[in-house]
C-alpha positions as CSV (number, residue, x, y, z in Angstrom):
1,M,0.0,0.0,0.0
2,P,1.5,3.4,-1.0
3,R,2.4,5.6,2.0
4,G,1.5,9.0,0.4
5,Y,4.6,10.8,1.7
6,D,8.4,10.5,1.2
7,M,9.8,12.5,4.0
8,L,9.6,12.5,7.8
9,V,10.7,15.6,9.7
10,V,10.9,15.2,13.5
11,D,11.3,17.7,16.3
12,L,13.6,17.0,19.1
13,D,12.2,18.2,22.4
14,G,8.9,16.5,23.4
15,T,8.7,14.6,20.1
16,L,11.9,12.5,19.5
17,L,13.3,13.0,23.0
18,D,11.6,12.0,26.2
19,R,11.5,14.2,29.3
20,E,15.0,13.0,30.3
21,G,16.4,14.1,26.9
22,R,16.7,10.5,25.6
23,V,15.5,8.9,22.4
24,S,13.3,5.9,23.3
25,V,13.8,2.5,21.8
26,R,10.4,2.9,20.1
27,N,11.5,6.2,18.5
28,E,14.8,4.8,17.4
29,A,13.0,1.8,15.8
30,A,10.6,4.2,14.0
31,L,13.5,6.2,12.6
32,R,15.2,3.1,11.5
33,D,12.0,1.7,9.9
34,A,11.4,5.0,8.1
35,R,14.9,5.0,6.6
36,A,14.6,1.3,5.6
37,D,11.3,2.1,3.9
38,G,13.2,4.7,1.7
39,M,11.9,7.8,3.5
40,V,14.1,10.8,3.8
41,V,14.3,11.6,7.6
42,S,15.2,15.1,8.7
43,V,15.4,16.8,12.1
44,A,14.0,20.2,13.0
45,T,14.5,22.0,16.3
46,G,14.3,25.3,18.0
47,R,17.7,24.6,19.4
48,A,21.0,26.0,18.1
49,P,23.0,23.5,16.1
50,S,25.6,23.2,18.9
51,E,22.8,22.2,21.3
52,A,21.6,19.4,18.9
53,R,25.0,18.0,17.8
54,S,25.4,15.2,20.5
55,I,21.8,14.1,20.1
56,L,22.2,13.8,16.3
57,R,25.4,11.8,16.7
58,G,23.6,9.5,19.2
59,I,20.9,8.6,16.6
60,G,23.4,8.4,13.7
61,Y,21.9,11.4,11.9
62,S,24.1,13.2,9.4
63,G,21.6,14.9,7.1
64,P,20.3,18.5,7.0
65,L,19.3,20.0,10.3
66,I,16.6,22.6,10.5
67,A,17.7,24.6,13.5
68,A,17.1,27.8,15.5
69,G,13.3,27.6,14.9
70,G,13.8,27.4,11.1
71,A,16.2,30.3,10.8
72,Q,19.2,28.1,10.0
73,L,19.8,25.0,7.8
74,V,23.0,23.1,8.7
75,D,24.8,20.1,7.4
76,A,24.7,17.9,10.5
77,A,27.7,15.9,9.4
78,T,30.1,18.9,9.0
79,G,28.4,21.6,11.0
80,R,28.5,23.9,8.0
81,T,25.7,26.4,7.7
82,L,23.9,25.8,4.3
83,R,21.4,28.7,4.7
84,R,20.5,31.2,7.3
85,D,17.6,33.6,7.5
86,P,18.3,36.0,10.4
87,I,16.0,38.8,11.3
88,T,17.1,42.3,10.6
89,L,18.6,44.5,13.3
90,D,15.7,46.9,13.0
91,V,13.2,44.1,13.8
92,V,15.4,43.0,16.8
93,H,15.3,46.5,18.2
94,D,11.6,46.9,17.7
95,V,10.7,43.5,19.2
96,A,13.1,44.1,22.2
97,A,11.6,47.5,22.9
98,R,8.1,46.0,22.9
99,L,9.1,43.1,25.1
100,I,10.7,45.5,27.6
101,E,7.7,47.8,27.4
102,H,5.3,45.0,28.2
103,R,7.7,43.3,30.7
104,H,7.8,40.0,28.7
105,R,10.6,37.5,28.9
106,A,12.3,36.2,25.8
107,L,15.0,33.8,24.7
108,V,17.1,35.0,21.9
109,L,19.2,32.6,19.8
110,K,22.4,34.0,18.3
111,D,23.9,32.4,15.2
112,E,27.2,30.8,16.0
113,C,28.8,31.8,12.8
114,R,28.4,35.5,13.6
115,T,30.2,37.1,16.5
116,G,29.8,40.4,18.3
117,Y,26.7,42.3,19.2
118,H,25.3,45.5,17.8
């Protein structure tokens, strides 16, 4: 019976990983079965690539990693950034001002291949 799709994209936290940050035997088997069935398996995460590296090694993943909430595409095997779509500095300033004004908390991810702050 045809499956109707050729690619499986999995999130790390709360999907592939359990509450202890481990990949369950069941999830490992599902990834292995998907690959054996000819599916392209990819990983997407809100994490920075450096935060995902050891997990990816643990599951034997070396394909493209969709990281930083979709802002960065990285070759998991080499760590090389293939594409990055950062937000502009004007947007950063505007969002930061609104967050401060409304007393909201935020987590900001900074691209590893860029250094320094504006």
